[in-house]
A tleap script that builds the chain and sets N, CA, C and O, in Angstrom:
source leaprc.protein.ff14SB
mol = sequence {
  NMET SER LEU HIE THR GLU HIE LYS GLN THR
  ARG VAL ALA GLU ASN GLY GLN LEU THR ILE
  PRO ASP ASP LEU ARG GLU GLU LEU GLY LEU
  VAL PRO GLY ALA SER VAL THR PHE VAL ARG
  VAL GLY GLY SER LEU LEU VAL VAL PRO ASP
  ASN ALA GLU PHE GLU LEU ALA MET ASN ARG
  MET ALA ASP PHE PHE GLN SER VAL GLY VAL
  THR GLY GLU ASP VAL THR ALA GLU LEU ALA
  ARG ILE ARG GLN ALA GLU TYR THR ARG ARG
  TYR SER ASP THR THR HIE ALA GLY CGLU
}
set mol.1.N position { -153.179 -39.909 126.983 }
set mol.1.CA position { -152.105 -39.266 127.622 }
set mol.1.C position { -150.979 -39.386 126.568 }
set mol.1.O position { -150.543 -40.537 126.590 }
set mol.2.N position { -150.248 -38.489 125.507 }
set mol.2.CA position { -149.302 -38.688 124.962 }
set mol.2.C position { -148.136 -38.623 125.376 }
set mol.2.O position { -147.670 -37.502 125.583 }
set mol.3.N position { -147.520 -39.519 125.558 }
set mol.3.CA position { -145.843 -39.046 126.215 }
set mol.3.C position { -144.778 -38.893 124.643 }
set mol.3.O position { -144.845 -39.424 123.535 }
set mol.4.N position { -143.919 -37.971 125.223 }
set mol.4.CA position { -142.889 -37.520 124.432 }
set mol.4.C position { -142.292 -38.503 124.190 }
set mol.4.O position { -142.279 -39.354 125.080 }
set mol.5.N position { -141.535 -38.799 122.863 }
set mol.5.CA position { -141.010 -40.232 122.482 }
set mol.5.C position { -139.872 -39.962 121.390 }
set mol.5.O position { -139.958 -38.958 120.682 }
set mol.6.N position { -139.005 -40.690 121.278 }
set mol.6.CA position { -138.124 -40.640 120.754 }
set mol.6.C position { -138.031 -42.413 119.943 }
set mol.6.O position { -138.130 -43.428 120.633 }
set mol.7.N position { -137.833 -42.448 118.451 }
set mol.7.CA position { -138.068 -43.866 118.089 }
set mol.7.C position { -137.284 -43.675 116.909 }
set mol.7.O position { -137.281 -42.761 116.084 }
set mol.8.N position { -136.544 -44.853 117.014 }
set mol.8.CA position { -135.591 -45.026 115.623 }
set mol.8.C position { -136.181 -46.275 115.017 }
set mol.8.O position { -136.805 -47.049 115.743 }
set mol.9.N position { -136.027 -46.509 113.780 }
set mol.9.CA position { -135.952 -47.603 112.781 }
set mol.9.C position { -134.873 -48.818 112.727 }
set mol.9.O position { -133.814 -48.281 112.401 }
set mol.10.N position { -134.742 -49.686 112.834 }
set mol.10.CA position { -133.631 -50.751 112.419 }
set mol.10.C position { -134.117 -52.061 111.926 }
set mol.10.O position { -135.312 -52.134 112.210 }
set mol.11.N position { -133.701 -53.158 111.293 }
set mol.11.CA position { -133.754 -54.320 110.869 }
set mol.11.C position { -133.349 -54.860 111.652 }
set mol.11.O position { -132.441 -54.415 112.353 }
set mol.12.N position { -134.083 -56.451 111.867 }
set mol.12.CA position { -133.541 -57.785 112.363 }
set mol.12.C position { -133.106 -58.180 111.130 }
set mol.12.O position { -133.808 -58.217 110.120 }
set mol.13.N position { -131.161 -58.679 111.257 }
set mol.13.CA position { -130.508 -58.910 110.367 }
set mol.13.C position { -131.093 -60.945 110.711 }
set mol.13.O position { -131.706 -61.412 111.670 }
set mol.14.N position { -130.598 -61.568 109.576 }
set mol.14.CA position { -130.969 -62.760 109.604 }
set mol.14.C position { -130.489 -63.780 110.467 }
set mol.14.O position { -131.001 -64.879 110.678 }
set mol.15.N position { -129.156 -63.160 111.075 }
set mol.15.CA position { -128.819 -64.039 112.198 }
set mol.15.C position { -129.377 -63.800 113.867 }
set mol.15.O position { -129.070 -64.317 114.940 }
set mol.16.N position { -130.435 -62.645 113.410 }
set mol.16.CA position { -131.190 -62.340 114.798 }
set mol.16.C position { -130.701 -60.929 115.293 }
set mol.16.O position { -131.503 -60.132 115.779 }
set mol.17.N position { -129.518 -60.676 115.171 }
set mol.17.CA position { -128.574 -59.262 115.335 }
set mol.17.C position { -129.560 -57.838 115.045 }
set mol.17.O position { -130.238 -57.788 114.019 }
set mol.18.N position { -129.566 -57.037 115.751 }
set mol.18.CA position { -130.152 -55.614 115.750 }
set mol.18.C position { -128.783 -54.660 115.998 }
set mol.18.O position { -127.901 -54.774 116.850 }
set mol.19.N position { -128.961 -53.638 114.876 }
set mol.19.CA position { -127.977 -52.655 115.131 }
set mol.19.C position { -128.518 -50.993 115.521 }
set mol.19.O position { -129.292 -50.207 114.974 }
set mol.20.N position { -127.696 -50.951 116.707 }
set mol.20.CA position { -128.121 -49.536 117.607 }
set mol.20.C position { -127.849 -48.291 116.767 }
set mol.20.O position { -126.656 -48.179 116.485 }
set mol.21.N position { -128.468 -47.535 116.395 }
set mol.21.CA position { -128.224 -46.195 115.459 }
set mol.21.C position { -127.212 -45.640 116.429 }
set mol.21.O position { -127.407 -45.486 117.634 }
set mol.22.N position { -125.949 -45.318 115.673 }
set mol.22.CA position { -124.852 -44.128 115.966 }
set mol.22.C position { -124.814 -43.651 116.837 }
set mol.22.O position { -123.849 -43.695 117.600 }
set mol.23.N position { -125.983 -42.950 117.052 }
set mol.23.CA position { -125.845 -41.586 117.805 }
set mol.23.C position { -126.716 -42.085 119.427 }
set mol.23.O position { -126.283 -41.615 120.479 }
set mol.24.N position { -127.871 -43.004 119.439 }
set mol.24.CA position { -127.962 -43.724 120.459 }
set mol.24.C position { -126.952 -44.352 121.100 }
set mol.24.O position { -126.542 -43.853 122.149 }
set mol.25.N position { -126.405 -45.474 120.628 }
set mol.25.CA position { -124.960 -45.822 121.245 }
set mol.25.C position { -123.910 -44.960 121.426 }
set mol.25.O position { -122.958 -45.262 122.145 }
set mol.26.N position { -123.981 -44.053 120.919 }
set mol.26.CA position { -122.644 -43.014 121.541 }
set mol.26.C position { -123.137 -42.544 122.547 }
set mol.26.O position { -122.441 -42.703 123.549 }
set mol.27.N position { -124.712 -41.661 122.786 }
set mol.27.CA position { -125.634 -40.758 124.307 }
set mol.27.C position { -125.598 -42.212 125.146 }
set mol.27.O position { -125.786 -42.011 126.346 }
set mol.28.N position { -125.447 -43.306 124.887 }
set mol.28.CA position { -125.752 -44.201 126.083 }
set mol.28.C position { -124.396 -45.064 126.348 }
set mol.28.O position { -124.201 -45.951 127.179 }
set mol.29.N position { -123.527 -44.516 125.370 }
set mol.29.CA position { -122.171 -45.487 126.039 }
set mol.29.C position { -121.693 -46.674 125.722 }
set mol.29.O position { -120.672 -47.228 126.129 }
set mol.30.N position { -122.779 -47.160 124.698 }
set mol.30.CA position { -122.588 -48.935 124.073 }
set mol.30.C position { -121.773 -48.775 122.795 }
set mol.30.O position { -121.928 -48.270 121.683 }
set mol.31.N position { -120.283 -49.823 123.858 }
set mol.31.CA position { -118.931 -49.561 123.378 }
set mol.31.C position { -119.368 -51.234 122.705 }
set mol.31.O position { -120.356 -51.823 123.143 }
set mol.32.N position { -118.385 -51.908 121.493 }
set mol.32.CA position { -118.594 -53.152 121.646 }
set mol.32.C position { -118.354 -54.220 122.720 }
set mol.32.O position { -117.481 -54.122 123.583 }
set mol.33.N position { -118.975 -54.971 122.626 }
set mol.33.CA position { -118.768 -55.597 123.982 }
set mol.33.C position { -119.806 -55.768 124.934 }
set mol.33.O position { -120.247 -56.822 125.393 }
set mol.34.N position { -120.272 -54.138 125.266 }
set mol.34.CA position { -121.426 -53.821 125.897 }
set mol.34.C position { -122.473 -54.456 126.541 }
set mol.34.O position { -123.415 -54.594 125.760 }
set mol.35.N position { -122.730 -54.963 127.803 }
set mol.35.CA position { -124.341 -55.641 127.577 }
set mol.35.C position { -126.018 -54.792 128.021 }
set mol.35.O position { -126.549 -54.074 128.868 }
set mol.36.N position { -126.222 -55.380 126.985 }
set mol.36.CA position { -127.770 -54.762 127.654 }
set mol.36.C position { -128.725 -55.891 127.578 }
set mol.36.O position { -128.503 -56.946 126.984 }
set mol.37.N position { -130.020 -55.529 128.354 }
set mol.37.CA position { -131.406 -56.002 128.910 }
set mol.37.C position { -132.431 -55.731 128.154 }
set mol.37.O position { -132.693 -54.542 127.972 }
set mol.38.N position { -132.956 -56.381 127.758 }
set mol.38.CA position { -134.432 -56.771 127.261 }
set mol.38.C position { -135.373 -56.841 128.015 }
set mol.38.O position { -135.436 -57.696 128.899 }
set mol.39.N position { -136.172 -56.057 127.829 }
set mol.39.CA position { -137.387 -55.880 128.581 }
set mol.39.C position { -138.312 -55.974 128.028 }
set mol.39.O position { -138.573 -55.011 127.308 }
set mol.40.N position { -139.206 -57.015 128.034 }
set mol.40.CA position { -140.686 -57.002 127.121 }
set mol.40.C position { -141.669 -56.426 128.053 }
set mol.40.O position { -141.818 -56.858 129.196 }
set mol.41.N position { -142.455 -55.276 127.467 }
set mol.41.CA position { -143.658 -54.609 127.755 }
set mol.41.C position { -144.683 -55.061 126.455 }
set mol.41.O position { -144.514 -54.873 125.250 }
set mol.42.N position { -145.569 -55.588 127.023 }
set mol.42.CA position { -146.578 -56.126 126.163 }
set mol.42.C position { -146.311 -56.924 124.870 }
set mol.42.O position { -145.887 -58.068 124.705 }
set mol.43.N position { -146.795 -55.699 123.770 }
set mol.43.CA position { -145.698 -56.510 122.345 }
set mol.43.C position { -144.393 -55.873 121.693 }
set mol.43.O position { -143.834 -56.112 120.622 }
set mol.44.N position { -143.987 -54.599 123.152 }
set mol.44.CA position { -143.274 -54.176 122.431 }
set mol.44.C position { -141.567 -54.774 123.621 }
set mol.44.O position { -141.672 -55.449 124.646 }
set mol.45.N position { -139.926 -54.140 122.900 }
set mol.45.CA position { -138.913 -54.656 123.958 }
set mol.45.C position { -138.466 -53.331 124.151 }
set mol.45.O position { -138.530 -52.418 123.327 }
set mol.46.N position { -138.042 -53.291 125.212 }
set mol.46.CA position { -137.246 -51.825 125.896 }
set mol.46.C position { -135.380 -52.431 126.346 }
set mol.46.O position { -134.846 -52.856 127.370 }
set mol.47.N position { -135.024 -52.213 125.243 }
set mol.47.CA position { -133.699 -52.007 125.213 }
set mol.47.C position { -132.852 -51.439 126.589 }
set mol.47.O position { -132.435 -50.285 126.490 }
set mol.48.N position { -132.671 -51.902 127.400 }
set mol.48.CA position { -131.806 -50.906 128.977 }
set mol.48.C position { -130.220 -51.585 128.786 }
set mol.48.O position { -129.930 -52.774 128.649 }
set mol.49.N position { -129.264 -50.320 128.831 }
set mol.49.CA position { -128.032 -50.881 129.020 }
set mol.49.C position { -127.826 -51.608 130.124 }
set mol.49.O position { -128.589 -51.375 131.062 }
set mol.50.N position { -126.951 -52.474 130.277 }
set mol.50.CA position { -126.619 -52.687 131.653 }
set mol.50.C position { -125.731 -51.509 132.496 }
set mol.50.O position { -125.673 -51.486 133.725 }
set mol.51.N position { -125.194 -50.739 131.792 }
set mol.51.CA position { -124.079 -50.048 132.390 }
set mol.51.C position { -124.704 -48.736 133.231 }
set mol.51.O position { -124.275 -48.017 134.133 }
set mol.52.N position { -125.820 -48.798 132.532 }
set mol.52.CA position { -126.755 -48.157 133.250 }
set mol.52.C position { -127.322 -48.773 135.163 }
set mol.52.O position { -128.097 -48.247 135.961 }
set mol.53.N position { -126.862 -49.480 135.213 }
set mol.53.CA position { -127.025 -50.427 136.145 }
set mol.53.C position { -128.847 -50.519 136.292 }
set mol.53.O position { -129.605 -49.631 136.680 }
set mol.54.N position { -129.103 -51.586 135.942 }
set mol.54.CA position { -130.223 -51.897 135.339 }
set mol.54.C position { -131.620 -51.572 136.244 }
set mol.54.O position { -132.568 -50.872 135.888 }
set mol.55.N position { -131.460 -52.264 137.471 }
set mol.55.CA position { -132.249 -51.501 138.817 }
set mol.55.C position { -132.415 -50.396 138.681 }
set mol.55.O position { -133.438 -50.027 138.103 }
set mol.56.N position { -131.645 -49.627 139.074 }
set mol.56.CA position { -131.009 -48.015 139.654 }
set mol.56.C position { -132.017 -47.541 138.231 }
set mol.56.O position { -132.989 -46.900 138.630 }
set mol.57.N position { -132.004 -47.720 136.594 }
set mol.57.CA position { -132.309 -47.421 135.947 }
set mol.57.C position { -134.400 -47.642 135.973 }
set mol.57.O position { -135.318 -46.823 135.986 }
set mol.58.N position { -134.350 -49.018 135.970 }
set mol.58.CA position { -136.177 -49.544 136.297 }
set mol.58.C position { -136.421 -48.484 137.262 }
set mol.58.O position { -137.162 -47.594 136.843 }
set mol.59.N position { -136.008 -48.359 138.393 }
set mol.59.CA position { -136.554 -47.547 139.538 }
set mol.59.C position { -136.487 -45.835 139.167 }
set mol.59.O position { -137.180 -45.004 139.754 }
set mol.60.N position { -135.506 -45.510 138.073 }
set mol.60.CA position { -135.968 -44.239 137.759 }
set mol.60.C position { -136.991 -43.775 137.165 }
set mol.60.O position { -137.696 -42.768 137.226 }
set mol.61.N position { -136.873 -45.522 136.073 }
set mol.61.CA position { -137.969 -44.788 135.058 }
set mol.61.C position { -139.455 -44.765 135.887 }
set mol.61.O position { -140.366 -43.937 135.932 }
set mol.62.N position { -139.263 -45.936 136.443 }
set mol.62.CA position { -140.991 -46.214 137.264 }
set mol.62.C position { -140.980 -44.739 138.079 }
set mol.62.O position { -142.068 -44.167 138.029 }
set mol.63.N position { -140.206 -44.225 138.621 }
set mol.63.CA position { -140.015 -43.316 139.694 }
set mol.63.C position { -140.551 -41.369 138.432 }
set mol.63.O position { -141.175 -40.380 138.816 }
set mol.64.N position { -139.924 -41.659 137.022 }
set mol.64.CA position { -140.383 -40.784 136.699 }
set mol.64.C position { -141.951 -40.775 135.873 }
set mol.64.O position { -142.629 -39.761 135.702 }
set mol.65.N position { -142.212 -41.774 135.550 }
set mol.65.CA position { -143.310 -41.950 135.243 }
set mol.65.C position { -144.514 -41.670 135.778 }
set mol.65.O position { -145.548 -41.227 135.279 }
set mol.66.N position { -144.064 -42.170 137.450 }
set mol.66.CA position { -145.221 -41.636 138.611 }
set mol.66.C position { -145.231 -40.491 138.923 }
set mol.66.O position { -146.211 -39.904 139.382 }
set mol.67.N position { -144.123 -40.006 138.713 }
set mol.67.CA position { -144.102 -38.105 138.728 }
set mol.67.C position { -144.914 -37.050 137.948 }
set mol.67.O position { -145.473 -36.003 138.273 }
set mol.68.N position { -144.735 -37.856 136.582 }
set mol.68.CA position { -145.684 -37.116 135.510 }
set mol.68.C position { -146.944 -37.561 135.424 }
set mol.68.O position { -147.680 -37.146 134.529 }
set mol.69.N position { -147.398 -38.542 136.422 }
set mol.69.CA position { -148.519 -39.305 136.005 }
set mol.69.C position { -149.113 -40.069 134.940 }
set mol.69.O position { -150.136 -39.817 134.302 }
set mol.70.N position { -148.234 -41.143 134.832 }
set mol.70.CA position { -147.992 -41.817 133.530 }
set mol.70.C position { -147.919 -43.021 134.306 }
set mol.70.O position { -147.137 -43.296 135.216 }
set mol.71.N position { -149.179 -43.933 133.639 }
set mol.71.CA position { -148.980 -45.033 134.357 }
set mol.71.C position { -148.819 -46.211 133.256 }
set mol.71.O position { -149.015 -45.896 132.082 }
set mol.72.N position { -148.417 -47.766 133.614 }
set mol.72.CA position { -148.069 -48.815 132.611 }
set mol.72.C position { -149.154 -48.900 131.427 }
set mol.72.O position { -148.993 -48.959 130.208 }
set mol.73.N position { -150.159 -48.886 132.111 }
set mol.73.CA position { -151.194 -48.632 130.579 }
set mol.73.C position { -150.979 -47.868 130.108 }
set mol.73.O position { -151.228 -48.078 128.920 }
set mol.74.N position { -150.490 -46.624 130.304 }
set mol.74.CA position { -150.167 -45.180 129.433 }
set mol.74.C position { -149.094 -45.266 128.667 }
set mol.74.O position { -148.992 -44.489 127.718 }
set mol.75.N position { -147.952 -46.354 128.962 }
set mol.75.CA position { -146.339 -46.528 128.192 }
set mol.75.C position { -147.214 -47.685 127.283 }
set mol.75.O position { -147.007 -47.435 126.096 }
set mol.76.N position { -147.881 -48.555 127.392 }
set mol.76.CA position { -148.275 -49.844 127.099 }
set mol.76.C position { -149.216 -49.213 125.501 }
set mol.76.O position { -149.006 -49.618 124.358 }
set mol.77.N position { -150.109 -48.282 125.873 }
set mol.77.CA position { -151.074 -47.397 125.137 }
set mol.77.C position { -149.960 -46.691 123.799 }
set mol.77.O position { -149.975 -46.836 122.576 }
set mol.78.N position { -149.171 -45.996 124.613 }
set mol.78.CA position { -148.562 -44.788 123.348 }
set mol.78.C position { -147.461 -45.876 122.557 }
set mol.78.O position { -147.036 -45.643 121.425 }
set mol.79.N position { -147.076 -47.119 123.369 }
set mol.79.CA position { -146.022 -47.855 122.243 }
set mol.79.C position { -146.783 -48.182 120.918 }
set mol.79.O position { -146.452 -48.199 119.732 }
set mol.80.N position { -148.183 -48.489 121.750 }
set mol.80.CA position { -149.245 -48.866 120.433 }
set mol.80.C position { -149.615 -48.084 119.266 }
set mol.80.O position { -150.144 -48.327 118.181 }
set mol.81.N position { -149.212 -47.190 119.787 }
set mol.81.CA position { -149.843 -46.147 119.293 }
set mol.81.C position { -148.770 -45.694 118.233 }
set mol.81.O position { -149.175 -45.122 117.220 }
set mol.82.N position { -147.236 -45.951 118.436 }
set mol.82.CA position { -145.801 -45.648 118.017 }
set mol.82.C position { -146.024 -46.712 116.709 }
set mol.82.O position { -145.835 -46.504 115.511 }
set mol.83.N position { -146.504 -47.941 117.410 }
set mol.83.CA position { -146.524 -49.137 116.398 }
set mol.83.C position { -147.608 -48.832 115.383 }
set mol.83.O position { -147.240 -49.033 114.226 }
set mol.84.N position { -148.992 -48.347 115.542 }
set mol.84.CA position { -149.661 -48.147 114.376 }
set mol.84.C position { -148.919 -47.191 113.130 }
set mol.84.O position { -148.675 -47.474 111.957 }
set mol.85.N position { -148.697 -46.041 113.862 }
set mol.85.CA position { -148.100 -44.645 113.110 }
set mol.85.C position { -147.332 -45.352 112.496 }
set mol.85.O position { -147.390 -44.999 111.318 }
set mol.86.N position { -146.555 -46.251 112.635 }
set mol.86.CA position { -144.794 -46.676 112.115 }
set mol.86.C position { -145.683 -47.188 110.573 }
set mol.86.O position { -145.559 -46.759 109.426 }
set mol.87.N position { -146.858 -48.590 111.306 }
set mol.87.CA position { -147.639 -49.163 110.114 }
set mol.87.C position { -148.108 -48.361 109.275 }
set mol.87.O position { -147.860 -48.478 108.075 }
set mol.88.N position { -148.892 -47.377 109.784 }
set mol.88.CA position { -149.929 -46.628 108.656 }
set mol.88.C position { -148.763 -46.313 107.923 }
set mol.88.O position { -148.759 -46.848 106.815 }
set mol.89.N position { -147.660 -45.543 108.207 }
set mol.89.CA position { -146.819 -44.612 107.278 }
set mol.89.C position { -146.034 -45.838 106.471 }
set mol.89.O position { -146.329 -45.865 105.276 }
set mol.90.N position { -145.460 -46.455 106.732 }
set mol.90.CA position { -144.881 -47.771 105.623 }
set mol.90.C position { -145.907 -48.710 104.880 }
set mol.90.O position { -145.430 -49.343 103.938 }
set mol.91.N position { -147.416 -48.923 105.195 }
set mol.91.CA position { -147.930 -49.505 104.466 }
set mol.91.C position { -149.322 -49.329 104.185 }
set mol.91.O position { -150.101 -50.212 103.824 }
set mol.92.N position { -149.660 -47.697 104.447 }
set mol.92.CA position { -151.028 -47.317 104.049 }
set mol.92.C position { -151.053 -46.885 102.591 }
set mol.92.O position { -151.992 -46.380 101.975 }
set mol.93.N position { -149.784 -47.197 102.150 }
set mol.93.CA position { -149.817 -46.430 100.375 }
set mol.93.C position { -151.104 -47.872 99.170 }
set mol.93.O position { -150.535 -48.581 98.340 }
set mol.94.N position { -151.918 -47.930 99.273 }
set mol.94.CA position { -152.187 -48.689 98.546 }
set mol.94.C position { -152.202 -48.919 96.822 }
set mol.94.O position { -152.424 -49.911 96.127 }
set mol.95.N position { -151.828 -47.398 96.482 }
set mol.95.CA position { -151.761 -46.832 94.922 }
set mol.95.C position { -150.829 -48.077 94.359 }
set mol.95.O position { -151.251 -48.648 93.354 }
set mol.96.N position { -149.745 -48.475 94.870 }
set mol.96.CA position { -148.788 -49.283 93.701 }
set mol.96.C position { -149.281 -51.168 94.297 }
set mol.96.O position { -148.457 -52.068 94.134 }
set mol.97.N position { -150.540 -51.434 94.884 }
set mol.97.CA position { -151.142 -52.465 95.048 }
set mol.97.C position { -151.443 -53.441 94.015 }
set mol.97.O position { -152.267 -53.269 93.117 }
set mol.98.N position { -150.624 -54.626 94.218 }
set mol.98.CA position { -150.341 -55.465 93.528 }
set mol.98.C position { -149.293 -55.174 91.922 }
set mol.98.O position { -149.536 -55.831 90.910 }
set mol.99.N position { -148.494 -54.420 91.951 }
set mol.99.CA position { -147.730 -54.114 90.956 }
set mol.99.C position { -146.853 -55.204 91.207 }
set mol.99.O position { -145.872 -55.386 90.485 }
savepdb mol mol.pdb
quit
């Protein structure tokens, strides 16, 4: 099963900080000083704004996934597919290898 997902790229700074893209910060109401929670799902991280009331947000996600017939394994597989697609997009061009 394929989920409709949106993903954006950022890089980890030397001090470990991440920059959340402007449009996502705006949509989620993440103002300077806002708190977020990181949730590890297999080899991935979900970033959940604490202002979304973490437990309620997690319950809503679980209810939504259940209502559309998506299992935890589906989510993990989709995250793995996204990671592989991004890896392929970035590193599959071997025509410049060794330059």
